N, C-alpha and C positions, 0 to 999 in steps of 0.2 A: 439657425441657419436660414437664409432666405434666397429667393431667386426672383428676378424681374426680367422679363424678356427684353425690356428696353434697358440695355446694359448701363447706359449713362445714368438712368434714374437709380439703378441699384448702386452704382458707384457713389453717387451723391448721397444716397441714404446712408451708406456705410461711412462715408467721410463725416457726415453730420452726427451720427449716433454712436459710432464705435467708441469715441472717447468717454462716453457715459458708462461704459462697461469695463470689466477687467479684460486684459489682453486675451484675445482668442475667444471671447464670448459671443461676438457678433460676426458670423461668417457668411460672406456673400459667395454666390456661385455663378458661373457663366452658362450653365446648361442644366437641364433636368437631371442628367446623369451625374454631374458634379454635385448638385443639390442632394441627390440620394446618397452619395458617398459621405456627405457631411453628417448624416443622421445616424443615430444608433438604431440597431434592429431590435424589435420590429419598429419600423419607421412610422412616424405620425406626421401628417402635413395638414395644415389649415390653408384653404385657398380662399382668397378674397378677389373674385373676378366677376365682371358683369354677367348677370344671369343669361342663360341661353347658350347659343353656339360657343361663345368664348369659354364658358365653364366646361362644356363638353370637350373642347379641344385640350384644355389644361388637364382634365382628368385622364383623357386618352394618353397624353404625353407622359404624365406621371406614372400611369400604369405600365408604360414601356420601360421605365427606370426602376420601379418598385417591384417587390416580390409579393407572393400570395398573402403573407401574414401582415403586410404593411397596411396602414389605414390612411385614407384620404377623407377629410371632412370638408364638405362644401358648406361654407358659412352663409350661403343664401344671400348674396349681395344683390338684392333687388328692392324695389320700392315696396313698402309694406302693404299697399293696396293690390299688388299683383296676385 
């Protein structure tokens, strides 16, 4: 499952990549809440977001949709010299 706050980018990603997988294997969502509903519990999410405030905002938003046992992994999308 995936979520992109820019819905047109998410739709284009789905249109391009869904045919490469079996039906129902690539699931897009329109909100953090919808994204959480698509994942099996305990949920696990990898986030690939620009380092800093954007990452903090995504983590806060996911925490609002996730439960205590769920896992959020910040993949550290920053320049290696940071």
